Every structure is written in structure tokens, then in C-alpha cells.
PATIDO-334115 format. One line per field, with one value per residue (C-alpha): residue in one letter; x, y, z. Coordinates in nm, 4 decimals. Example, Ala and Ser with C-alpha at 12.3 -4.5 7.8 and 13.67 -1.06 7.14 Angstrom:
% residues 2
baba = (A:S)
x = (1.2300:1.3670)
y = (-0.4500:-0.1060)
z = (0.7800:0.7140)
***
This chain:
% residues 495
baba = (M:T:E:A:T:E:A:K:L:P:P:Q:V:K:N:A:L:I:A:L:V:V:G:G:I:A:A:I:L:D:S:T:M:V:T:L:A:I:H:T:L:V:V:K:L:H:S:T:A:D:T:I:Q:W:V:T:T:G:F:L:L:A:M:A:V:A:I:P:V:T:G:W:A:E:R:R:W:G:G:K:R:V:W:M:A:A:L:V:L:F:V:L:A:S:V:L:C:A:V:A:W:N:D:A:S:L:I:G:F:R:V:L:Q:G:L:G:A:G:L:I:F:P:L:M:Q:T:L:A:V:R:A:A:G:G:H:V:S:S:R:L:M:A:A:V:S:L:P:I:A:L:G:P:I:L:G:P:V:V:G:G:V:I:L:N:W:L:S:W:R:W:L:F:L:I:N:V:P:V:I:A:A:G:L:L:L:A:R:R:F:L:P:A:D:R:P:G:S:S:A:G:R:G:R:L:D:W:I:G:L:V:L:L:A:P:A:L:T:G:I:L:L:G:L:S:Q:L:S:E:D:G:G:I:G:H:A:G:V:L:V:P:L:L:A:G:V:V:L:L:A:A:F:I:A:W:A:S:R:P:G:E:R:E:P:I:V:D:V:R:L:L:R:V:R:S:L:G:S:A:S:A:V:L:F:T:A:G:A:A:M:Y:A:G:M:F:L:L:P:L:Y:Y:Q:Q:L:R:G:D:S:V:L:D:A:G:L:L:M:I:P:Q:G:V:G:A:L:A:S:R:F:V:I:G:K:L:V:D:R:F:G:A:R:A:V:T:I:A:G:F:L:L:A:A:V:A:T:V:P:F:A:L:A:G:P:G:T:S:L:W:W:L:G:A:V:L:L:V:R:G:L:G:I:G:A:V:L:I:P:P:M:S:I:A:Y:Q:D:V:Q:P:A:G:I:P:H:A:T:M:S:T:R:I:V:Q:Q:V:G:A:S:F:G:T:A:I:V:A:V:V:L:Q:S:L:L:G:H:G:A:T:G:A:F:R:G:A:F:W:W:A:I:G:I:A:A:A:A:V:I:P:A:I:A:L:P:A:D:K:P:T:S:H:R:P:A:A:K:P:V:H:N:D:E:T:A:S:S:R:M:A:G:A:E:K:Q:P:N:G:Q:W:R)
x = (8.1260:8.2758:8.2149:8.0401:7.7935:7.7353:7.6712:7.3547:7.0266:6.7859:6.4957:6.2335:6.4293:6.4564:6.0816:6.0102:6.2405:6.0607:5.7279:5.8632:6.0296:5.7238:5.4913:5.7127:5.8238:5.4918:5.5071:5.8673:5.8165:5.4970:5.6707:5.9088:5.6832:5.4322:5.7020:5.7312:5.3588:5.3371:5.3004:5.0568:4.8412:4.8362:4.6940:4.4547:4.3094:4.3014:4.5113:4.8298:5.1842:5.1810:4.8668:4.9636:5.2989:5.1054:5.0454:5.4068:5.4410:5.1273:5.2523:5.5877:5.4349:5.1904:5.4828:5.6548:5.3467:5.3118:5.6736:5.6924:5.3790:5.5274:5.7071:5.4055:5.1700:5.3996:5.4044:5.0293:4.9099:5.2170:5.4361:5.2753:4.9241:5.0392:5.2348:4.9310:4.7056:4.9520:4.9490:4.5684:4.5590:4.8124:4.6317:4.2893:4.4364:4.5935:4.2535:4.1062:4.3908:4.3205:3.9566:4.0310:3.8118:4.0055:4.3273:4.1866:4.0617:4.3929:4.5898:4.3651:4.3977:4.7759:4.7864:4.6192:4.8801:5.1543:5.0192:5.0389:5.3873:5.5045:5.4235:5.5578:5.9094:6.0326:5.8451:6.0413:6.3624:6.2112:6.0358:6.3419:6.5545:6.2813:6.2546:6.6310:6.6082:6.7865:7.0902:7.1840:7.4166:7.5122:7.3367:7.0137:7.0347:7.1218:6.8024:6.5664:6.7148:6.6978:6.3603:6.4711:6.7814:6.6211:6.2935:6.4289:6.6161:6.3500:6.0618:6.1386:6.1644:5.8336:5.6664:5.7947:5.6599:5.3156:5.2914:5.4035:5.1500:4.8834:4.6689:4.8235:4.5709:4.7781:5.0506:4.8235:4.6339:4.9617:4.9890:4.6838:4.8314:5.1669:5.0114:4.7785:5.0812:5.2532:4.9565:4.9419:5.3165:5.3015:5.0152:5.2108:5.5726:5.5967:5.6374:5.3452:5.4307:5.1142:5.2086:5.1704:4.9989:5.3370:5.4757:5.2429:5.0783:5.2015:5.0456:5.1006:5.3297:5.0825:5.3011:5.5944:5.3731:5.2244:5.5801:5.7565:5.4951:5.4555:5.8302:5.9073:5.6216:5.7510:6.1106:6.0169:5.7651:6.0197:6.2859:6.0435:5.9689:6.3268:6.3643:6.0635:6.1115:6.2590:6.4657:6.5434:6.4065:6.0612:5.7884:5.6708:6.0147:6.1319:5.8168:5.7638:6.1397:6.1957:5.8784:5.9894:6.3358:6.1895:5.9387:6.2134:6.4281:6.1307:6.0706:6.4339:6.4157:6.0906:6.2124:6.5439:6.3774:6.4399:6.1351:5.9422:5.7219:5.8562:5.8907:5.7445:6.0999:6.3779:6.6406:6.8551:6.9586:7.1459:7.4089:7.5020:7.7960:7.6797:7.3334:7.4459:7.7225:7.5076:7.2223:7.4589:7.5837:7.2308:7.1345:7.4165:7.3490:6.9882:7.1107:7.3709:7.1391:6.8375:7.0347:7.1573:6.8214:6.6579:6.9062:6.9637:6.6133:6.5924:6.9282:6.8056:6.4651:6.5378:6.8942:6.8976:6.5295:6.4606:6.1103:5.9995:6.0269:6.3721:6.4952:6.3717:6.5398:6.8647:6.8668:6.8756:7.2580:7.2503:6.9904:7.2051:7.5032:7.3035:7.1716:7.5181:7.6591:7.4154:7.5944:7.9366:7.8724:7.8564:8.1956:8.3485:8.2233:8.3540:8.6968:8.7445:8.4912:8.1824:8.3724:8.6063:8.3315:8.1032:8.3785:8.4733:8.1069:8.0666:8.3915:8.2988:7.9572:8.1185:8.3788:8.1197:7.9055:8.1911:8.1291:7.7763:7.9229:8.1307:7.8631:7.6536:7.3635:7.5819:7.7817:7.7928:7.5113:7.7363:7.9869:7.7171:7.5654:7.9033:7.9549:7.5970:7.6762:7.9719:7.7634:7.5051:7.7778:7.8797:7.5274:7.4328:7.7294:7.6602:7.3307:7.3981:7.7056:7.5587:7.2212:7.4007:7.6099:7.3083:7.1734:7.5122:7.4905:7.1132:6.9232:6.6257:6.3651:6.5222:6.5049:6.1822:6.3197:6.6480:6.4582:6.2423:6.5482:6.7336:6.4258:6.3585:6.7158:6.7148:6.3897:6.5119:6.8486:6.6784:6.4710:6.7792:6.9879:6.7055:6.6368:7.0015:7.0504:6.7032:6.7925:7.1256:6.9657:6.6895:6.9296:7.1631:6.9051:6.9173:7.2771:7.1917:7.0681:7.4065:7.5830:7.2955:7.3065:7.6843:7.6740:7.4018:7.5943:7.9059:7.6953:7.5739:7.9374:8.0200:7.7375:7.8639:8.2224:8.1189:7.9372:8.2780:8.3199:8.0486:8.1419:8.4803:8.3022:8.1555:8.2999:8.5679:8.4864:8.2294:7.8643:7.8162:8.1361:7.9845:7.6546:7.6386:7.4115:7.0596:6.7968:6.5467:6.1930:5.9560:5.5815:5.5310:5.7475:5.6454:5.8858:5.7372:5.8181:6.1665:6.2169:6.0930:6.3354:6.6218:6.5679:6.6327:6.9900:7.2505:7.4393:7.1273:7.1748:6.9449:6.9529)
y = (-3.2857:-3.4971:-3.4348:-3.7674:-3.6733:-3.3369:-3.4969:-3.6771:-3.5635:-3.8092:-3.9168:-3.7423:-3.4167:-3.4488:-3.5082:-3.2038:-2.9933:-3.1110:-3.0097:-2.6671:-2.6016:-2.7037:-2.4995:-2.1928:-2.1831:-2.0405:-1.7429:-1.6692:-1.6998:-1.4960:-1.2075:-1.1751:-1.2703:-0.9934:-0.7260:-0.8160:-0.7662:-0.3997:-0.2718:-0.5518:-0.4742:-0.1033:-0.1851:-0.4651:-0.2920:0.0558:0.1994:0.4036:0.2947:0.4884:0.3070:-0.0406:-0.0064:-0.0579:-0.4180:-0.4845:-0.2172:-0.3320:-0.6918:-0.5838:-0.3732:-0.6475:-0.8881:-0.6427:-0.6381:-1.0185:-1.1198:-1.0023:-1.1996:-1.5314:-1.6242:-1.5532:-1.7411:-2.0442:-2.0499:-2.0002:-2.2605:-2.4606:-2.4123:-2.6796:-2.5405:-2.1817:-2.2948:-2.4667:-2.1715:-1.9342:-2.1508:-2.1515:-1.7716:-1.7300:-1.9557:-1.8031:-1.4580:-1.5849:-1.6954:-1.3592:-1.1815:-1.3901:-1.2756:-0.9118:-0.6745:-0.3496:-0.2068:-0.1403:-0.4974:-0.6411:-0.4236:-0.5282:-0.8978:-0.8622:-0.7235:-1.0458:-1.2404:-1.0422:-1.1289:-1.4986:-1.4625:-1.2725:-1.5805:-1.8316:-1.6953:-1.6975:-2.0188:-2.2000:-2.1528:-2.2020:-2.5291:-2.6623:-2.6065:-2.7559:-3.0654:-3.1147:-3.1038:-2.7685:-2.8966:-2.6402:-2.7366:-2.5715:-2.8539:-2.7849:-2.4138:-2.4817:-2.6825:-2.4452:-2.1328:-2.2743:-2.1147:-1.7840:-1.7798:-1.9063:-1.7127:-1.3814:-1.5703:-1.8142:-1.5730:-1.3604:-1.6752:-1.8245:-1.4845:-1.4129:-1.7423:-1.6801:-1.3210:-1.4203:-1.7016:-1.6763:-1.4221:-1.2286:-1.4037:-1.7210:-1.5487:-1.6182:-1.9300:-2.1207:-2.1059:-2.3264:-2.6697:-2.5846:-2.4831:-2.7851:-3.0115:-2.8176:-2.8628:-3.2385:-3.2745:-3.0559:-3.2591:-3.5802:-3.4901:-3.1895:-3.3022:-3.2376:-2.9491:-2.8431:-2.6475:-2.8570:-2.7441:-2.6924:-2.4811:-2.1880:-1.9922:-1.6459:-1.3099:-1.1095:-0.8124:-0.5571:-0.2570:-0.4114:-0.4960:-0.1461:-0.0059:-0.2557:-0.3162:0.0519:0.1031:-0.1576:-0.0345:0.3236:0.2271:0.0003:0.2516:0.5319:0.3206:0.2006:0.5601:0.6837:0.6837:0.9130:1.2774:1.4708:1.1853:1.1720:1.5247:1.4400:1.4246:1.0860:0.9478:1.1504:1.1356:0.7566:0.6914:0.9165:0.7945:0.4362:0.5000:0.6724:0.3908:0.1314:0.3050:0.3091:-0.0605:-0.1465:0.0490:-0.1309:-0.4793:-0.4317:-0.3650:-0.6371:-0.8284:-1.1509:-1.0420:-1.1828:-0.9173:-0.9866:-0.9970:-1.0382:-0.7899:-0.8786:-1.1922:-0.9694:-0.9286:-1.2907:-1.2729:-1.5466:-1.3933:-1.0315:-1.0789:-1.3058:-1.0514:-0.7751:-0.9977:-1.0969:-0.7285:-0.6647:-0.9937:-0.8854:-0.5489:-0.6998:-0.9706:-0.7521:-0.4554:-0.6767:-0.8475:-0.5080:-0.3916:-0.7045:-0.7513:-0.3766:-0.3864:-0.6540:-0.4953:-0.1222:-0.1041:-0.4046:-0.4044:-0.7673:-0.8870:-0.9828:-1.3511:-1.3109:-1.1166:-1.3924:-1.6626:-1.4665:-1.4755:-1.8577:-1.8832:-1.6969:-1.9424:-2.2338:-2.0861:-2.0300:-2.3871:-2.5325:-2.3546:-2.5497:-2.8751:-2.7577:-2.4935:-2.7407:-2.8909:-2.5454:-2.4258:-2.7454:-2.6900:-2.3114:-2.1833:-1.9651:-1.6364:-1.7197:-1.8646:-1.5641:-1.3130:-1.5087:-1.5193:-1.1417:-1.0764:-1.3237:-1.1601:-0.8154:-0.9178:-1.0965:-0.7800:-0.5669:-0.6786:-0.5326:-0.1997:-0.2004:-0.3404:-0.1662:-0.2536:-0.4704:-0.6694:-1.0435:-1.2347:-1.5407:-1.3403:-1.1923:-1.5385:-1.6739:-1.3983:-1.4393:-1.8030:-1.6941:-1.4242:-1.6881:-1.8965:-1.5959:-1.4881:-1.8460:-1.8710:-1.5645:-1.6687:-2.0179:-1.9634:-1.6706:-1.8465:-2.1499:-1.9369:-1.7362:-2.0164:-2.1332:-1.9796:-1.9329:-2.1530:-2.3501:-2.1152:-1.8261:-1.9917:-1.8169:-1.4785:-1.5429:-1.6385:-1.3255:-1.1065:-1.2556:-1.2345:-0.8699:-0.7600:-0.9445:-0.7704:-0.4255:-0.4916:-0.5953:-0.2761:-0.0678:-0.2158:-0.1822:0.1780:0.2809:0.1518:0.2733:0.6272:0.6139:0.4796:0.7401:1.0270:0.9259:0.8507:1.2123:1.1506:0.8478:0.4965:0.3273:0.5576:0.5319:0.1533:0.1506:0.3899:0.1901:-0.1348:0.0235:0.1052:-0.2558:-0.3664:-0.1289:-0.2702:-0.6260:-0.5226:-0.3271:-0.6386:-0.7916:-0.5578:-0.7093:-1.0564:-1.0180:-1.0234:-1.3717:-1.6516:-1.8285:-2.1774:-2.4249:-2.3474:-2.6834:-2.7023:-2.5671:-2.7537:-3.1280:-3.3166:-3.3487:-3.6093:-3.4863:-3.4159:-3.7023:-3.6908:-3.8598:-3.6110:-3.2496:-2.9639:-2.7845:-3.0651:-3.0978:-2.7246:-2.7256:-3.0042:-2.8279:-2.5112:-2.7010:-2.7744:-2.5454:-2.5062:-2.4309:-2.7261:-3.0032:-3.3146)
z = (5.4857:5.2110:4.8446:4.8146:5.0851:4.9247:4.5873:4.6933:4.8381:5.0047:4.7798:4.9965:4.9743:4.5963:4.5713:4.7833:4.5650:4.2503:4.4023:4.4971:4.1632:3.9584:4.1793:4.1780:3.8145:3.6920:3.9278:3.8351:3.4598:3.4709:3.6459:3.3485:3.0556:3.1151:3.0821:2.7144:2.6575:2.7594:2.4001:2.3105:2.6140:2.5300:2.1867:2.2823:2.5892:2.4269:2.7065:2.7450:2.8264:3.1546:3.2684:3.1508:3.3244:3.6476:3.5371:3.6344:3.9027:4.0872:4.0800:4.2240:4.5003:4.6025:4.6325:4.8660:5.0908:5.1012:5.1606:5.5257:5.6152:5.5028:5.8241:6.0450:5.8103:5.8141:6.1934:6.2104:5.9596:5.8542:5.5492:5.3332:5.3718:5.3133:5.0041:4.8546:4.9416:4.7704:4.4585:4.4552:4.4946:4.2152:3.9678:4.0426:3.9863:3.6626:3.5299:3.6258:3.4453:3.1347:3.1264:3.2139:3.0124:3.0499:3.1901:3.5389:3.5847:3.4641:3.7057:3.9961:3.9162:3.8783:4.2333:4.3490:4.1528:4.3223:4.6666:4.5780:4.4312:4.7396:4.9470:4.6925:4.6483:5.0111:5.0912:4.8182:5.0145:5.3599:5.2727:5.0910:5.4007:5.6204:5.3987:5.4285:5.8073:5.8325:5.6435:5.3756:5.0932:4.7661:4.5800:4.7687:4.6962:4.3315:4.2940:4.4735:4.3107:3.9598:3.8737:4.0275:3.8088:3.4900:3.5156:3.3855:3.1121:2.9907:3.0511:2.7431:2.5302:2.6416:2.6378:2.2885:2.1573:2.3106:2.1887:1.8401:1.7834:2.0558:2.2358:2.5255:2.7502:2.7232:2.9243:3.2200:3.1102:3.0735:3.4519:3.5040:3.4093:3.5683:3.9028:3.8913:3.8635:4.1400:4.3731:4.3133:4.3740:4.6864:4.8314:4.7824:4.8474:5.0807:5.4431:5.6747:5.9048:6.0833:6.3947:6.7073:7.0244:7.1921:6.9090:6.9683:6.6926:6.7772:6.7024:6.3920:6.4505:6.3168:6.3994:6.2142:5.9163:5.9032:5.8976:5.6718:5.3993:5.3009:5.3458:5.0816:4.8654:4.8754:4.7993:4.5085:4.3715:4.3822:4.2144:3.9442:3.8449:3.8588:3.4804:3.4339:3.3409:3.6305:3.7706:4.1415:4.1983:4.0657:4.3316:4.2000:4.2816:4.5798:4.7937:4.7960:4.8155:5.1157:5.2852:5.2313:5.3762:5.6843:5.7425:5.6939:5.9551:6.1913:6.1311:6.2017:6.5271:6.6226:6.5252:6.7068:7.0432:7.3020:7.4155:7.3839:7.0915:6.7670:6.4931:6.1539:6.0133:6.2696:6.1510:6.4521:6.2625:6.0180:6.2887:6.2258:5.9874:5.7533:5.6996:5.7033:5.4478:5.2295:5.2318:5.1148:4.8326:4.7310:4.7078:4.4637:4.2838:4.2239:4.0960:3.8620:3.7297:3.6551:3.5216:3.2403:3.1966:3.1502:2.8856:2.6790:2.5298:2.4626:2.2841:2.0460:1.9881:1.9796:1.8494:1.6177:1.5232:1.6201:1.7019:2.0515:1.9576:1.8041:2.1071:2.3352:2.1286:2.1201:2.5017:2.5086:2.5342:2.8663:2.9956:2.8845:3.0684:3.3877:3.3707:3.3073:3.6136:3.8320:3.7511:3.8670:4.1318:4.4220:4.3425:4.2905:4.6305:4.7924:4.6417:4.6509:4.9037:4.8675:4.8739:4.5871:4.3675:4.4224:4.3414:4.0303:3.9213:3.9486:3.7607:3.4877:3.4460:3.4291:3.1715:2.9572:2.9477:2.8072:2.4423:2.4658:2.5831:2.2639:2.0337:1.7719:1.5414:1.3187:1.5752:1.5009:1.6669:1.6956:1.8973:2.1210:2.1702:2.2822:2.5383:2.6605:2.7314:2.9434:3.1140:3.2034:3.3692:3.5796:3.6744:3.7588:3.9953:4.2106:4.3720:4.5063:4.7301:4.9297:4.9588:5.1013:5.3372:5.4601:5.6829:5.8111:6.1595:6.1799:6.4237:6.2850:6.4344:6.2407:5.8980:5.7859:5.8964:5.7162:5.4009:5.4093:5.4640:5.1661:4.9445:5.0348:4.9639:4.6298:4.5323:4.6310:4.4657:4.1415:4.1408:4.2214:3.9390:3.6869:3.7903:3.7575:3.4032:3.2983:3.4103:3.2282:2.9100:2.9171:2.9807:2.6950:2.4263:2.3102:2.1943:1.9832:2.0572:2.0083:2.2534:2.5007:2.5123:2.5368:2.8307:3.0051:2.9585:3.1118:3.4174:3.4277:3.4161:3.7000:3.9139:3.8630:3.9392:4.2506:4.3759:4.4446:4.7443:4.9685:4.8410:5.0098:5.3467:5.2852:5.4978:5.3002:5.4190:5.2898:5.3613:5.5338:5.7337:6.0573:6.0601:6.0910:5.8568:5.9882:5.9325:5.6745:5.7871:5.6997:5.6602:5.9946:6.1802:6.1565:6.1019:6.3989:6.6403:6.4965:6.5325:6.8893:6.9762:6.8035:7.0039:7.3254:7.2254:7.3773:7.0518:6.8480:6.6103:6.5042:6.7179)
***
């Protein structure tokens, strides 16, 4: 594919991307904003930190349960209808969160929010690829991954502004106008994709769901509590973590069995080099990205004494860097290949984190802002190339499974990276806050540097070099019928 072809997306694909980004941004921002409000919620709801922590933990675990259902739901009802239903569920849960009267009600409503978000996140990628007719480019992935990359960066800023001047309830009410706009755009611009009579509606793999959902829940729950007293040997960590690993192994064995029944997530696709290598990189990318995002606001607030609002504003340079990388990443991948760009992004992020490992309470904010800008460029560059590569050798029918796989590994990787640096920070705090943060940042640097290892396995060529450009899906031609036609081709490509 030429650079000129790569530089432009058809108007209908651009419109679909706008609808997806607007609809998904609320869920992504909300997942990061609420983390800042833990102390506020403890005070306002007369609760404890241990209890209120379930506002974020419950959201995370509900997401883990919902993600595996996405592919089946899309086949059963069509991606557009499931997308709009997920947005409705999310915004209704947001309103309920805003009127919560105590900690228990807020936690319950956040679980509902998490179920909606668990459908929204993987559907963003799946529907973007569907709208583009199965043609995956770095520009397409840059657009659809923009909220995912910027959410953890802009979330603290928006959350800080709300908590500084408004009630905590506006953390949830702000979702209402955004989701309303997303629903209107989705209704108008997302291509119709109701499953046809010949496509089949399939049965839900209940055994796979019963194995995978609690497996992910156990792993994420164990990792989220790893920084508690007792560490890895604590029953609250070890029991759910081991149970999750055992259930995950059982699910892999079940899903790998030959047969006609379609598993809820087809792990056999991970044998495809493009998806397998990209999934490994996305795991480490999630770990590297969220390890830093966990430490940076705490550094400003706890070590330097900045307010929540100031800490959020000080994170803006990283957001600017991540946004700027979106404008050049496509050309860089075209010129140097996905492998080289991904490795360079991880190394840049690691190097730009070193000043924080050497910083103290009095380090210049101008200097830290400059390195945050560079770190944003690196972090912004590590998601798009592997996401583009992931679909390279996957046939159209496997797109939802590929999307769920990449989303699951990102989620687990994010929890893993956060847990590691949280444990290090907690264990070193007894020796002084400055030394504790320095040690934790060195671990974050090590995670980013270690991420280079799986990146070496990425294909070196362009993400689009093996798949010819396909005609985008229009409203008068359903994705299901296009997919059915594509599966009849001997080479597995779109007609």
C-alpha cells in the first residue's frame, strides 16, 4: 500500500470512527477519573478507604466478566445494536452512581457501569475494523485507540477540575451529554450489521464463560490486592490469583479442543504470529503504561504536596505528547515497520521515566514537564503498531475474537504493572517517601525496557502489506453478509 493510500480514510469510515470515539470516550475517562475521588468518596459517604476501593475494583472485575461475551453478543444481535445497548447501560448506570446514597449503592452501580464498559472497549476496535471492510491500517488504529491512550492521561485533569469546583456526583453526570451525542452519532453513522438468516446466531459457550469470567476476575482481584499487607503470601491475594490461573488453564484446554462449537474466545488464533506477538506486546504495553500512570499522580500529590487539580494539570504534557504521536505514527510505521517503531517507543518511554527515578520534592517542574512530553510520545507510539499488526493474518470471522484477546491482555497487563509498582512503593515507604518513589520508578523503567523483548517478535513489515485494501462496509450492505462472502474465499481475504 502506498503512503498516499494510507493517508486517507473514506468519509464513511471517518464518520464511523467519530461515532465510536465520542461514544467510548466517556467510559474510558470515567474509569480513570473515579480513582482520584477515593478520598473524597470516603469523606462524603462516611465510609472507609478499604470499602470505597471497591468502587474501582468492582468496576474492573465487572469489565472482566463482560469482555468475553462481546463476540457472541455481536454475532447474536449485530455490533451496532450491541454498541448502542452498551452505551445505554453505561449512561443509566452513571446516573444511578450520581444519585448513590451510600457506599454499597455506589459500588453496586459501578458494577453495572463496568459491565457496559466491558462491552464498549472491545467493540470500539471490532466495529472500526468492520466499518473499514476488514482493512486495518496504522491510521485506523491511531484513531480508534486515541481514547484508550488519552483516557488515563486526561482523566486526572478532568477529574481534578470536577473535584476542585463541583460535587463528586458530576464525575458521573458528565457522561450523560457525551453518551447522548455518542448514541446519536452511532445511530446515524455506524453501518447496519444485523445478522442475516444465513449467518447463523450461534449458541453461547456457557462452559467457556463459566471458566473464563471467574478466571479473569480472580487474576485481576489478586493483582489489585497485591500491595496490601502480606503481599503475595496473603490469602486475599494468593487464593483468587491461584484460582484464576487454574481456571484460565482449564479454559484454554476447553477452548483449544477441536470441534464445530465456537468458543467464547478463540485462543487458537493466538497461534497466528501476527496476533500472538501483538498480544504479548500489548500485555507489556498495558503494564508499562499503567505503572507510570499509577505513580505519576502520587508523586505530585504525596511527595511534592500538590493538590488533585494541580497534579492533573501537571500531567497535561504527557497527554500532549501522546496526542502528537498520533499524527506521525502512521508515516513512521510505513517507513520503518511496526517492530522498529514499537521498540523505539518502549525505549523512549523508559528513558523519559529516568528523571523521575532521580527526582525529589524540589525537582524543577519545567524539567519534569519536558520529560513527560517525551514520555507521552513514547507511550503513544507503543499501542498503535501492535494493534495494527494483530489483525494482519486473521480472517474476517476471527476479528471479534482477536479484539477480545487483545483487550483482555491489555487489561491484565495494566493490572500487573500497577500491582508491581504499588507493591514496591508500599514496601519502600518505611525508608522514606523520596527513596520509595525512586525505587518504584526504577521498576516502572524496568517494565518498559523489558517490553522490548516481546516486541522483537513482531513482524517487521508494514501492517497492511499482506492484506489488500477492501471496500468499506456501507449501510446498505451488512457486515454479516460481507463476512459470510469473505469466508468462502480460499485465501481468507475480503472479496
